[in-house]
MARRO-959092 format. One record per residue: residue number from 1; residue in three letters; x, y negated, z of N, C-alpha, C, O in turn. Coordinates in Angstrom, 3 decimals, decimal comma, padded with zeros to 6 digits, m for minus. Example, Ala and Ser with C-alpha at 12.3 -4.5 7.8 and 13.67 -1.06 7.14 Angstrom:
# residues 2
- 1 ALA 013,190 005,690 007,800 012,300 004,500 007,800 013,200 003,300 007,800 014,236 003,319 008,465
- 2 SER 012,850 002,250 007,080 013,670 001,060 007,140 012,900 m000,030 007,870 013,409 m001,138 008,039
***
This chain:
# residues 141
- 1 MET 109,852 102,267 m088,009 108,650 103,032 m088,176 107,522 102,370 m087,387 107,739 101,783 m086,327
- 2 ILE 106,317 102,484 m087,934 105,169 101,790 m087,354 103,985 102,748 m087,266 103,615 103,382 m088,254
- 3 VAL 103,402 102,845 m086,085 102,161 103,589 m085,893 101,008 102,612 m086,100 101,000 101,519 m085,532
- 4 LEU 100,041 103,011 m086,911 098,870 102,177 m087,161 097,771 102,541 m086,173 097,359 103,698 m086,087
- 5 ASP 097,303 101,556 m085,436 096,157 101,759 m084,562 094,914 101,928 m085,440 094,914 101,562 m086,615
- 6 THR 093,878 102,479 m084,859 092,658 102,761 m085,611 092,090 101,505 m086,260 091,589 101,568 m087,383
- 7 ASN 092,159 100,365 m085,575 091,585 099,144 m086,149 092,322 098,700 m087,407 091,711 098,115 m088,301
- 8 VAL 093,618 098,965 m087,493 094,385 098,607 m088,694 094,039 099,558 m089,835 093,828 099,131 m090,971
- 9 LEU 093,984 100,833 m089,525 093,705 101,830 m090,551 092,286 101,708 m091,094 092,050 101,951 m092,278
- 10 SER 091,352 101,337 m090,243 089,959 101,248 m090,689 089,612 099,909 m091,339 088,607 099,809 m092,041
- 11 GLU 090,425 098,889 m091,115 090,111 097,554 m091,653 089,876 097,550 m093,162 088,895 096,955 m093,609
- 12 PRO 090,733 098,189 m093,972 090,484 098,166 m095,420 089,192 098,884 m095,838 088,718 098,697 m096,958
- 13 LEU 088,626 099,697 m094,952 087,384 100,406 m095,259 086,147 099,547 m095,002 085,044 099,897 m095,421
- 14 ARG 086,335 098,433 m094,317 085,208 097,560 m093,963 084,752 096,745 m095,171 085,553 096,376 m096,029
- 15 ARG 083,465 096,477 m095,219 082,919 095,649 m096,308 083,490 094,237 m096,269 083,772 093,642 m097,309
- 16 ASP 083,659 093,707 m095,063 084,147 092,332 m094,892 085,577 092,330 m094,357 085,906 091,576 m093,441
- 17 SER 086,413 093,170 m094,931 087,774 093,326 m094,409 088,595 092,048 m094,572 088,379 091,252 m095,486
- 18 ASP 089,528 091,886 m093,665 090,402 090,714 m093,676 091,514 090,937 m094,698 092,271 091,900 m094,572
- 19 PRO 091,632 090,072 m095,708 092,667 090,253 m096,723 094,088 090,188 m096,161 095,011 090,730 m096,769
- 20 ALA 094,277 089,539 m095,018 095,615 089,470 m094,415 096,112 090,865 m094,042 097,302 091,156 m094,162
- 21 VAL 095,210 091,713 m093,594 095,601 093,075 m093,214 095,995 093,866 m094,454 096,990 094,591 m094,437
- 22 ALA 095,231 093,733 m095,518 095,568 094,421 m096,775 096,922 093,949 m097,297 097,724 094,760 m097,760
- 23 ARG 097,180 092,645 m097,224 098,480 092,117 m097,668 099,612 092,690 m096,822 100,652 093,089 m097,345
- 24 TRP 099,395 092,726 m095,510 100,424 093,257 m094,624 100,682 094,737 m094,938 101,834 095,156 m095,050
- 25 LEU 099,621 095,521 m095,078 099,782 096,945 m095,396 100,512 097,129 m096,723 101,406 097,968 m096,835
- 26 ASP 100,132 096,347 m097,721 100,772 096,453 m099,039 102,259 096,104 m098,985 103,044 096,606 m099,790
- 27 ALA 102,646 095,249 m098,047 104,048 094,821 m097,943 104,937 095,854 m097,239 106,162 095,739 m097,265
- 28 GLN 104,321 096,862 m096,612 105,093 097,868 m095,889 105,468 099,017 m096,822 104,708 099,365 m097,726
- 29 HIS 106,639 099,598 m096,598 106,993 100,811 m097,336 106,124 101,934 m096,771 106,123 102,157 m095,561
- 30 PRO 105,386 102,645 m097,626 104,447 103,660 m097,126 105,064 104,686 m096,180 104,406 105,131 m095,239
- 31 LEU 106,307 105,064 m096,415 106,914 106,105 m095,587 107,316 105,618 m094,200 107,790 106,404 m093,380
- 32 THR 107,130 104,319 m093,932 107,402 103,797 m092,589 106,137 103,738 m091,742 106,193 103,402 m090,559
- 33 LEU 104,998 104,064 m092,344 103,712 103,969 m091,653 103,242 105,346 m091,203 103,286 106,315 m091,960
- 34 TYR 102,791 105,411 m089,954 102,321 106,658 m089,356 100,963 106,433 m088,703 100,608 105,310 m088,346
- 35 VAL 100,217 107,513 m088,556 098,981 107,500 m087,779 099,073 108,642 m086,773 099,977 109,475 m086,845
- 36 THR 098,146 108,671 m085,851 098,129 109,741 m084,854 096,906 110,628 m085,068 095,947 110,245 m085,738
- 37 THR 096,965 111,816 m084,483 095,800 112,701 m084,539 094,607 112,031 m083,860 093,459 112,287 m084,226
- 38 LEU 094,870 111,184 m082,884 093,791 110,478 m082,193 093,138 109,446 m083,106 091,921 109,261 m083,077
- 39 THR 093,944 108,783 m083,905 093,420 107,816 m084,869 092,533 108,518 m085,887 091,453 108,032 m086,222
- 40 VAL 092,993 109,657 m086,373 092,192 110,441 m087,319 090,868 110,834 m086,664 089,814 110,742 m087,293
- 41 ALA 090,920 111,271 m085,409 089,697 111,644 m084,694 088,756 110,450 m084,543 087,545 110,584 m084,718
- 42 GLU 089,317 109,279 m084,216 088,472 108,084 m084,078 087,834 107,698 m085,409 086,666 107,312 m085,444
- 43 LEU 088,585 107,798 m086,501 088,008 107,505 m087,817 086,862 108,456 m088,128 085,793 108,032 m088,568
- 44 ARG 087,092 109,744 m087,896 086,046 110,732 m088,161 084,819 110,485 m087,289 083,690 110,602 m087,766
- 45 ALA 085,024 110,150 m086,036 083,901 109,864 m085,143 083,128 108,638 m085,618 081,898 108,612 m085,557
- 46 GLY 083,848 107,628 m086,088 083,188 106,434 m086,615 082,326 106,742 m087,820 081,221 106,216 m087,950
- 47 VAL 082,823 107,589 m088,698 082,051 107,989 m089,877 080,813 108,761 m089,442 079,713 108,494 m089,928
- 48 GLU 080,980 109,709 m088,539 079,854 110,544 m088,106 078,797 109,745 m087,358 077,634 110,146 m087,322
- 49 ALA 079,180 108,624 m086,762 078,229 107,792 m086,027 077,340 106,960 m086,947 076,318 106,430 m086,510
- 50 LEU 077,723 106,843 m088,217 076,918 106,066 m089,165 075,631 106,808 m089,504 075,581 108,036 m089,437
- 51 PRO 074,594 106,062 m089,868 073,366 106,728 m090,309 073,628 107,526 m091,589 074,475 107,158 m092,403
- 52 GLU 072,893 108,612 m091,747 073,032 109,394 m092,974 072,773 108,493 m094,171 071,914 107,612 m094,129
- 53 GLY 073,524 108,724 m095,229 073,312 107,943 m096,432 074,580 107,769 m097,235 075,621 108,358 m096,944
- 54 HIS 074,458 106,938 m098,256 075,541 106,733 m099,212 076,802 106,182 m098,546 077,906 106,653 m098,821
- 55 ARG 076,641 105,191 m097,677 077,819 104,575 m097,036 078,596 105,613 m096,221 079,820 105,691 m096,324
- 56 ARG 077,893 106,405 m095,416 078,575 107,424 m094,616 079,268 108,439 m095,514 080,408 108,825 m095,255
- 57 ASP 078,584 108,873 m096,571 079,179 109,839 m097,500 080,429 109,265 m098,160 081,441 109,953 m098,295
- 58 LEU 080,350 108,005 m098,568 081,486 107,349 m099,212 082,671 107,223 m098,249 083,807 107,526 m098,614
- 59 LEU 082,402 106,779 m097,026 083,483 106,631 m096,050 084,078 107,982 m095,669 085,292 108,107 m095,510
- 60 ARG 083,228 108,990 m095,522 083,748 110,324 m095,213 084,691 110,778 m096,318 085,767 111,310 m096,045
- 61 LYS 084,287 110,569 m097,559 085,119 110,966 m098,699 086,444 110,204 m098,694 087,497 110,794 m098,934
- 62 ARG 086,400 108,905 m098,423 087,637 108,112 m098,402 088,573 108,561 m097,281 089,785 108,651 m097,478
- 63 VAL 088,012 108,840 m096,114 088,839 109,292 m094,995 089,432 110,662 m095,291 090,641 110,859 m095,162
- 64 GLU 088,588 111,611 m095,687 089,034 112,999 m095,868 089,858 113,208 m097,139 090,802 113,997 m097,145
- 65 ASP 089,503 112,505 m098,213 090,155 112,760 m099,506 091,255 111,768 m099,865 092,057 112,029 m100,761
- 66 GLU 091,297 110,627 m099,168 092,312 109,622 m099,477 093,248 109,355 m098,294 094,456 109,573 m098,390
- 67 LEU 092,684 108,886 m097,188 093,531 108,479 m096,060 094,310 109,643 m095,451 095,530 109,568 m095,309
- 68 ILE 093,620 110,700 m095,098 094,302 111,815 m094,437 095,350 112,440 m095,352 096,467 112,677 m094,894
- 69 PRO 095,050 112,721 m096,621 096,114 113,246 m097,490 097,281 112,266 m097,663 098,432 112,691 m097,755
- 70 PHE 096,996 110,968 m097,709 098,061 109,970 m097,855 099,060 110,062 m096,700 100,268 109,930 m096,900
- 71 PHE 098,544 110,288 m095,494 099,395 110,357 m094,307 099,751 111,791 m093,906 100,274 112,009 m092,814
- 72 ALA 099,480 112,752 m094,756 099,574 114,174 m094,397 100,805 114,537 m093,577 100,681 115,219 m092,560
- 73 ASP 101,973 114,103 m093,988 103,207 114,437 m093,268 103,570 113,385 m092,228 104,639 113,450 m091,622
- 74 ARG 102,682 112,417 m092,021 102,968 111,322 m091,089 101,824 111,136 m090,097 101,505 110,016 m089,697
- 75 ILE 101,211 112,262 m089,708 100,180 112,252 m088,671 100,822 112,820 m087,410 101,166 114,000 m087,350
- 76 LEU 100,974 111,971 m086,418 101,715 112,329 m085,209 100,792 112,913 m084,142 099,726 112,357 m083,876
- 77 PRO 101,191 114,031 m083,528 100,373 114,643 m082,479 100,695 114,076 m081,098 101,727 113,438 m080,891
- 78 PHE 099,794 114,325 m080,173 100,080 114,067 m078,764 100,787 115,319 m078,254 100,162 116,360 m078,049
- 79 ASP 102,099 115,205 m078,053 102,918 116,359 m077,688 103,545 116,148 m076,306 103,207 115,196 m075,601
- 80 ASN 104,455 117,040 m075,929 105,062 116,964 m074,605 105,812 115,648 m074,361 105,627 115,050 m073,301
- 81 PRO 106,657 115,167 m075,300 107,288 113,861 m075,071 106,253 112,733 m074,924 106,452 111,807 m074,138
- 82 ALA 105,164 112,814 m075,675 104,108 111,799 m075,547 103,440 111,890 m074,179 103,052 110,869 m073,611
- 83 SER 103,301 113,103 m073,645 102,677 113,235 m072,322 103,544 112,594 m071,238 103,023 112,009 m070,288
- 84 ARG 104,866 112,704 m071,381 105,765 112,032 m070,432 105,640 110,513 m070,569 105,575 109,794 m069,573
- 85 ALA 105,606 110,038 m071,809 105,455 108,598 m072,045 104,120 108,108 m071,503 104,042 107,020 m070,932
- 86 TRP 103,067 108,907 m071,679 101,737 108,526 m071,191 101,752 108,347 m069,676 101,213 107,370 m069,156
- 87 ALA 102,368 109,291 m068,974 102,426 109,200 m067,511 103,138 107,916 m067,080 102,693 107,233 m066,158
- 88 ARG 104,238 107,595 m067,748 104,999 106,382 m067,431 104,175 105,130 m067,736 104,126 104,201 m066,929
- 89 LEU 103,529 105,109 m068,904 102,718 103,948 m069,295 101,548 103,746 m068,336 101,250 102,617 m067,946
- 90 GLN 100,886 104,837 m067,957 099,749 104,742 m067,036 100,196 104,201 m065,678 099,553 103,318 m065,111
- 91 ALA 101,299 104,736 m065,165 101,790 104,277 m063,861 102,137 102,793 m063,911 101,808 102,045 m062,990
- 92 ASN 102,796 102,370 m064,978 103,174 100,967 m065,128 101,936 100,077 m065,239 101,858 099,034 m064,590
- 93 ALA 100,981 100,484 m066,050 099,764 099,684 m066,236 098,981 099,572 m064,927 098,499 098,492 m064,585
- 94 HIS 098,854 100,668 m064,204 098,130 100,631 m062,931 098,853 099,766 m061,898 098,214 099,063 m061,115
- 95 SER 100,182 099,819 m061,901 100,932 099,003 m060,937 100,757 097,514 m061,213 100,908 096,688 m060,313
- 96 GLN 100,438 097,176 m062,460 100,196 095,779 m062,831 098,711 095,420 m062,750 098,324 094,292 m063,056
- 97 GLY 097,883 096,383 m062,339 096,448 096,138 m062,243 095,771 096,003 m063,596 094,718 095,374 m063,708
- 98 ARG 096,374 096,593 m064,627 095,826 096,486 m065,984 095,766 097,866 m066,635 096,511 098,135 m067,577
- 99 PRO 094,891 098,740 m066,146 094,823 100,084 m066,724 094,483 100,029 m068,213 093,723 099,176 m068,671
- 100 LEU 095,068 100,960 m068,942 094,856 101,021 m070,389 093,610 101,831 m070,712 093,337 102,829 m070,044
- 101 PRO 092,842 101,420 m071,732 091,743 102,266 m072,192 092,287 103,636 m072,620 093,410 103,734 m073,115
- 102 ALA 091,498 104,675 m072,428 091,962 106,056 m072,623 092,613 106,294 m073,982 093,776 106,693 m074,040
- 103 MET 091,893 106,060 m075,067 092,460 106,348 m076,387 093,652 105,450 m076,674 094,642 105,901 m077,250
- 104 ASP 093,571 104,193 m076,283 094,698 103,284 m076,498 095,947 103,787 m075,778 097,050 103,725 m076,321
- 105 SER 095,771 104,280 m074,563 096,937 104,747 m073,811 097,564 105,973 m074,459 098,785 106,125 m074,432
- 106 LEU 096,759 106,842 m075,036 097,287 108,037 m075,702 098,017 107,665 m076,991 099,090 108,199 m077,276
- 107 ILE 097,439 106,755 m077,766 098,093 106,284 m078,995 099,399 105,570 m078,645 100,420 105,772 m079,302
- 108 ALA 099,360 104,740 m077,614 100,574 104,039 m077,175 101,652 105,028 m076,751 102,830 104,820 m077,040
- 109 ALA 101,267 106,086 m076,078 102,238 107,087 m075,627 102,906 107,779 m076,803 104,106 108,050 m076,766
- 110 ILE 102,141 108,063 m077,839 102,718 108,691 m079,031 103,746 107,752 m079,660 104,848 108,178 m080,006
- 111 ALA 103,388 106,478 m079,808 104,326 105,503 m080,382 105,549 105,331 m079,480 106,682 105,328 m079,960
- 112 SER 105,321 105,192 m078,196 106,413 104,969 m077,252 107,388 106,138 m077,225 108,600 105,933 m077,175
- 113 SER 106,875 107,350 m077,257 107,748 108,527 m077,172 108,677 108,641 m078,372 109,718 109,294 m078,302
- 114 ARG 108,297 108,007 m079,463 109,128 108,038 m080,670 109,882 106,728 m080,890 110,666 106,598 m081,830
- 115 ARG 109,632 105,765 m080,011 110,210 104,424 m080,123 109,792 103,737 m081,422 110,588 103,048 m082,060
- 116 TYR 108,539 103,935 m081,798 107,971 103,291 m082,975 107,207 102,048 m082,534 106,730 101,964 m081,402
- 117 ALA 107,098 101,092 m083,439 106,254 099,921 m083,199 104,796 100,346 m083,354 104,501 101,421 m083,876
- 118 LEU 103,896 099,491 m082,895 102,461 099,752 m083,012 101,793 098,552 m083,659 101,908 097,430 m083,167
- 119 ALA 101,092 098,789 m084,767 100,330 097,731 m085,434 098,888 097,810 m084,948 098,240 098,850 m085,066
- 120 THR 098,394 096,708 m084,404 097,053 096,662 m083,825 096,580 095,223 m083,730 097,388 094,295 m083,716
- 121 CYS 095,268 095,043 m083,665 094,760 093,698 m083,358 094,525 093,560 m081,855 094,288 092,459 m081,358
- 122 ASN 094,590 094,678 m081,137 094,353 094,674 m079,691 095,660 094,524 m078,912 095,955 095,328 m078,027
- 123 THR 096,426 093,515 m079,237 097,733 093,371 m078,586 097,604 093,189 m077,073 098,484 093,623 m076,329
- 124 ALA 096,540 092,563 m076,610 096,366 092,374 m075,163 096,252 093,717 m074,450 096,782 093,882 m073,352
- 125 ASP 095,562 094,679 m075,069 095,408 095,996 m074,447 096,743 096,702 m074,261 096,905 097,493 m073,333
- 126 PHE 097,690 096,420 m075,133 098,972 097,120 m075,118 100,105 096,293 m074,508 101,262 096,712 m074,540
- 127 SER 099,785 095,138 m073,961 100,828 094,207 m073,521 101,696 094,739 m072,386 102,824 094,277 m072,215
- 128 THR 101,207 095,686 m071,615 101,995 096,220 m070,495 102,872 097,401 m070,896 103,598 097,937 m070,058
- 129 THR 102,819 097,819 m072,161 103,474 099,064 m072,567 104,953 098,922 m072,894 105,691 099,906 m072,838
- 130 GLY 105,396 097,728 m073,229 106,778 097,554 m073,654 107,025 097,974 m075,089 108,160 097,931 m075,562
- 131 ILE 105,982 098,377 m075,781 106,094 098,778 m077,184 106,143 097,520 m078,043 105,463 096,536 m077,752
- 132 GLU 106,949 097,555 m079,104 106,935 096,450 m080,065 105,562 096,434 m080,726 105,126 097,440 m081,285
- 133 LEU 104,886 095,298 m080,661 103,535 095,167 m081,205 103,545 094,275 m082,434 104,240 093,259 m082,482
- 134 ILE 102,764 094,674 m083,422 102,599 093,898 m084,654 101,105 093,692 m084,841 100,331 094,649 m084,810
- 135 ASN 100,703 092,447 m085,035 099,297 092,152 m085,293 099,154 091,729 m086,753 099,436 090,578 m087,084
- 136 PRO 098,719 092,637 m087,639 098,614 092,300 m089,065 097,622 091,179 m089,369 097,673 090,590 m090,448
- 137 TRP 096,730 090,879 m088,444 095,785 089,780 m088,643 096,479 088,434 m088,460 095,978 087,410 m088,922
- 138 ARG 097,622 088,432 m087,793 098,312 087,179 m087,467 099,709 087,069 m088,068 100,430 086,109 m087,794
- 139 VAL 100,087 088,033 m088,873 101,415 087,984 m089,491 101,433 086,873 m090,526 100,529 086,768 m091,356
- 140 ILE 102,463 086,047 m090,471 102,600 084,948 m091,433 103,428 085,450 m092,601 104,544 085,939 m092,423
- 141 SER 102,861 085,322 m093,818 103,581 085,821 m094,997 104,541 084,798 m095,531 105,228 085,053 m096,520
***
């Protein structure tokens, strides 16, 4: 099972998206892919930050009417096991002098608590977590 970081999930929505990410996503069995409530929140915040207009309306529609329903049963919450994982990840990162960015640490905790891999382009941010990392921008087909 693989948790998609926000950058992976949002890449296909970009005008200049990297085709390697689309190929990687297409090669995965859909039921092995998960997102988090935090990822959904970040996507929504990104849409709301855009200027009013056609692009924002289009992206809002794609997020609300396509992406979220697609992952409906595979949206993972930050729950009690994730809170334990978060505490462990934070302590480990701080002991190494490499604190994790807030949202990244919460997403990592959700993946870690379930022993899922994490697909992201920000592998350096997650390097202290011990989570299996997949970078779809660098996967060789």
